[in-house]
N, C-alpha and C positions, 0 to 999 in steps of 0.2 A: 504494500500500498504506499501511494506518494506522500510525503511530509509537505507542509503544508512550505516547504522552504521551498519544495523540488516544484510547485505547478507554477503553471504558466501566467502569464500576469493577468491575460482572458478566463484563464480561473478562477483565481483570487479575486479577481472583481467580479467575475461572474455571483462567485458566494458572495460577497461583501454587501453586492446588490442584492443577491434574492435572501439574506440575513435582514440588513436593514429592513427590506420590503417586506419580512414576516412580521418584524418588529411592531411599523409604524402600520401595517393592516392593522394587527391584532391589537393596538391600539387605539385604529380610527373606528373597528366594531365592536370596541368592550366600549368607548365614548355610548358610542352609538344605542346600543343595545341597552346602556344607563341612561340615556337620555331619553330613549322609545318607554323605559321601563316607568322613566318620575312622571311622563305625561300618562303614562295608563293611571300610574298611583291617583293623579292627579283628579283623571279624569272621574276613577270611582270614587275619589272620596265627595268630590261632587256631585256622583248621581246617589251616594246612600245621604248626606244631606239633605235635597232632594227630596228624595225616598222622606227621610225622615221630619223633615220641615212637614211635605207632605200630610203624616199622621199623628203628627203632634196639633196641627190646625184644626183639625177633624177631632184632637180626644179635647184639645178646648173649648169645642162647640158642641162637644156631645155627638157629632155628626162622623161616628165609627162603620166602616164599611167594609165587608170584605172583598178580594183578598186582603192581607194587610201590605205584600209589598206584591211585584208586580215582575219580577224577573225571579228565574230559576237560581236558585243555591242562593237568595238574601236569606235573611234570619232579622227579625222584628220582634221586640219588646216593648209590652208599657210597663213602667213601672210606678205604683201612686207615691205618694208621701212618706209611707211609713215601710218601703221595699220592696212591698207585695207585688208580686206581678200578676198583672191586671189581667194583659193577653198577652198573646206570644205565636208566632209563627208552628208549621207544624215539628218540626224539627229541636226544635227545644219546649215542646212540650210538657212540665214538671218538671222542666230542672231550675235552677238559678238564676239570679243575676249574671248576666252574659260578664262585667266590667265590675271593676271594684270601683271605675272616677265616674264621675257625674257634673255638670257643667258648673257646678260652684259660682252659681253666680255669673257667668258665659253663659249664652246663649248655646254653643256648642263646645263640645270637648272631642276628644278622637285618639286613640291610640291602639296598639298590636296589639290583640289577645291570645297568644297559643295552647292550646289546651281547654281545661276546664268541659265550658259546656259544650267545645266542639271536640271532633275527635283530633285523634291522638295523634300529635305529627301536624295537625293544621291550626294555622294563624291565620287571623282574623285583623282585619280591620276594620274598627269598633268604634261609632261616632256618635257618642250621646246630644241631645238636646232636651234642651226645659220646655217642659207645659199646664199652665195653670190652669187647672183644674178647681171650679170652686172657690179658688183662694190659696190651695194647695198649688206645692210644686211635684208636678210627675215628670218621669223622665222616660222620653223615646230614646231606644236605643236600636240599632240598623247596624246589622254587619254582611260584611261579605268576606268569601278568601282574600290572603292577599294575592296580589299578579306575582306569579314564578318571575326571576330574577332573565331566564329566555321573552319575555311575553308570550310569545306563542309559539310551538314546534317552528310553522313553517314559518315567522318569520326569524327567529334566529338561526335556520335552513338556509335561507334567505341572505339576510347577512354573511354566514359562514363563508356562502359558497364565493359570494360579491370581494371579501378577500382572500377567497382561492384564489379567482382569475385575479385580482389586483397582484399576487406575490407576482401569478406565471408570468402574467404581460410586463412588470418594473421589470425584473429578475431578465426574461427575454428582452427584452430593451434595451436592457443595460451590456448583455451581454455581442448584442446586434453595431452598438454604438463603440463597445474596445474594439471589437470585431476589425468594427470598419477603417478603424484609430490607429488598429495597428496595422491593417492591410499594406500603407509604405514602406513602415518599417520591415518589414517582412522580408518584401521588394527589393530595398536597401538590401538589408541581409542576402538575398541570392546574385544582387549584382556586384558586392562589396567578394562574394566565394567565388565568382566569375573570375577578378579580377587579381592578375598574376604578376610578376617580373618582368615578361614576354608581352604581358597587355595591361603596360600603365596608362595608357589614354584613356580608356574606361571611366565613366563617371555611375555616378548610382544615379537614380531616377526621383525630378523633383514634382512631389505632389502638388496635385494642382490649388488645396489650403494653402493660404498662406500663414499659417501657425505654427504652433514650436515643431511639426516635424520638417516642417518644408524647414524651417532655419538650420534645423538638424545635416537635413541633405545638403543642404545649399555648404555649410560650416565640413563638411565631408571630401562631400567634391573640391573645395579652396584645397582641404587638405592633399589630396589627390594631388592633385595638378600641383603644388609643390612639392612634392615625395616625387611626382616624377618628375618634376626641375629637375629636383637633386640628384636622383639616376642619372639622368641626362649627361648635368655638369661630374660625377661621378666617375661614368666613364668615359666622357672625356675627360680627364682629366687621370684615368687610367690607362688610355691611349696614350694621350701625351707625354707621361711617367714615362711612359717602354721603353718610347722612339727615343726619349731622355738620356736613358740608365743605357739602350743597347748603343747608340754612337761611341762610345768610351768603351764600352767590352767588343766592340765591335772593330776597337782601332788597339785594343791591348791582341785581340786573337790572330791579329794581322800581323802586329809584330815580331810575336810568337812564333806563328808558323812562318814567317820573315826569318825570324833565326834559326826554325830546325832544317830549313831548307838549303841555308846558304850559310850557315855557321863560320866559316873563312873569313866570312864578307862587314860580322857582326859582331862586334864589342862588347862586352858586363855593361859598359857604363853608358854607353849605349841606348842599350837597350834596356836600361834602367831610369834614365832619366825618360823618355821615351813612357815607357812603360807605369809611369811616375805620376807626367803630367793627364793622363787619363784615370788613372787612381784618384789623383785629388780631385778631379770634375766630380769621378763615382760617390766619394767620399760628401761634395758640397752638396752633388743633390741629395743625398743620402741625410744629408744635417737637416735641408731644408725640410724636409716632405717630416722629418720625426719635428718638427719645429711649428707647422702647419697643423701637424696631428695633435699636439698640446693645444695648441691654440683652439682648435676645432672640438677640439673633450670641454672648452671651458673649465678650464683650473683658475681656481681664483685667484684673482691679484693683487701682487702683494702690494702695498699700502705704505708708502713713507713721502715725505715730503723732501720737493728736488726744484733743485735751482737752475730751469731750464738753462741760461746763459753757463751759466757756470756746465751743465750736459756739453752744452755745443766748445764750450772751450776746450774741457778732458778729450772730449773725443778726436777732435785734431790735433791736441798737440800730443794725441798714440800713434798715429798717424805717419807713414813715414813720407820724406819728403818727395815731394811728387813735384813735376816740371805743370801744374796748375796752382795759382797764384787763390790765396783766401784770403776773402776783408769780411771783417765784422762791423754786424750795427745792433748791437747785443744791450738792451735795455736789464740793471741787472733788478734782481728781486721778482723776476716775475716764477712765481711760484706753483708747483704743477702735484699734484701726489698723484703714485702710483708706484710701478715695479722698475727700479733704476738696470736691471739689469735687459729687461724685452725692451723701454725708451732708446736707450745704446743701441741694443741693434738696430733698430727703428731706424735712429741718426748715421749708423752704423748704413745701411741699405740706400739711405740716400747719398750719400758722400757718395759710397762705392759708383751708384746710378752717374751721377753728376761727374768724377772722374773724368768715367770710359766718354761723356759725351761733351762736357768741355772744352772748348779752345783755349783758352788762357790762366782763365776765373772761375773762380764759383761762389758766392757772395753767402750771407748769413746773416738773418735777423731775428733779434728774438722784441717781441713788447707785444703791450697790453690793450688791448681792443673790448672794447664797449661790447653789448648783447643783444642780435637784432629780438624783438618780441618773440619773433616766432619757435625761437631758441632761448629761453630763459627756463625752461625743462630741464635742457641739455646742458645751460652755461647758467646757474643758478650765481653765480659771482663774479661772471665776466669772463674772457677767452684770454687763453693764453697762449701766443701765437707763434708761430719757428714756420721762416723763408728760407728755403735753399734753392736757392736760383743761379744756372751755370750759364753762362756765354756761347753754347753751343747751338746747333743748326738748331734744336727746337722739336715741336711736335702736332702737328696740325689738329686743331681744335676737335673735330672728326675723331681722332686714333686715341685721343687721350683715357680714357675711359679702359680701354682697349690693356694697356701698358698694366693695367692693376688684374689684366687676368693670368693667372697661372701660366707656363710656359711662353708664352710670348712675347716675341722679338719684332722690336721694327725695321723695318729694311735698313737702315745705320744700324745696327746692332745685330746682324748676322752671324758676322766670328762669334764661335763657341767659346773659344780662347776668351775676347774681349769684352762680350754679351754675357757673363752669368751664367747663373743656372736659369733663367725667365721667371724665379723665385722671391728677390727680394724685392718688390714691388708689391706683390700682393700680402707677400708676411707683413711687412711697415703699414696696410691697411687696415691687415686683422690687426697686429697690434692696437694702432689710434682708436678702431672702435672698441677694440679692448677695453682701452682708458674712457668708455664715452665720449672721446672723440672726433672730428672726421682730416682725411686727407688725400687732399684733390690737385688736380694741376689750373694755375689758371693763365690771363693773362698778363703777358712779360713783352716790353718792349723788345726783349733780342732776348735766345734760347728760351732752357724751361724750365719751371717758376712752381715748385711744389710747396702746395702749405701747410703747413701742421698747426691743426685744431688743436686745442686742451681747455678741459672746466680749472677758473684759476683754484687754487688750492686753497 
């Protein structure tokens, strides 16, 4: 037997609807029967009062006529001022007074009497009314069996039948509503089961109704679109990485095969130097791939205050003397909060790129900047800006975003030895975004102008 936790949503909601319908229908049926019972008792009270009043009037005017009652099952007694039963209906002939109460100055008194002069186990509604005869107070008692709680078997059967019909109808409607509501969910589930790695372009159907399920389907489709884009990016990245790794491996293989085929024409130092260049390239690519993997894993960024101008000065002093001239315009005290190792890697990648493309000079600018209204959430205390500008050939505006794609080299950097791994700028942008900043290429009178924006610490 299934436990409630293993029941389907349809079964659970149907059972809940049935239980609520049963409870409400039972409550409604009880209230209806109580209301009808109260009305019936009121009618009976009125009837007994009218019958007793008629006889009391006859007693007062000495005009009593038979029979004392008009309906079968009714009983009536006339009691004089001494408590003697003067007249009664045949059922109570020879029996004492049916009730122990009297009007006591009031015109009418009533109560329920069980047993006594009445059959055992039977309760009667008794109404007592005063009658004045020859200056004495007489009492007229009229009685009738009380109305049972069910009033009438046919009426009770009708009310119970209506309640059962209501229970069945509400349960069936609840089942139909939940079934129709979950039909789009089942369709979404079936389509999701069909979506595989080989068919990532499929989408789940959107229901016509503009409800929560429609929003769920729309959210699922957006998620699937992001997954498809991620899969395409991963395939493209894997293909590019394989191509990049295959080139130095092929170079190593070619040098080794040449050395084996013509050992007398190859020296160990020559072979070693050639192979080492390819090994260094392999090491650089693998190192960059590991860096990207760590950044994409969402590793928590270390937080420490860093003077951006001091970071630029330190990194530039570490570099070996090049043929390129460094120019500085650094505002001191521009503090950011972040991981010093990662920000150093970002700056190193920008400097490496600038050195490869600069003609004679590289300029560094560090300054504070006010924050536009649209970026107040990202830069609540202002912007720390770092500009790295080279005086090289520059990059066409339509190609500026391409350099931030992995393994991308523009025509001016096709030489693999001079062009790096093709991962430096993508890594730099990832580091900037991990620090809640941005890295872009913007317009410059000459050369290429990289601008790093980070939140002020």
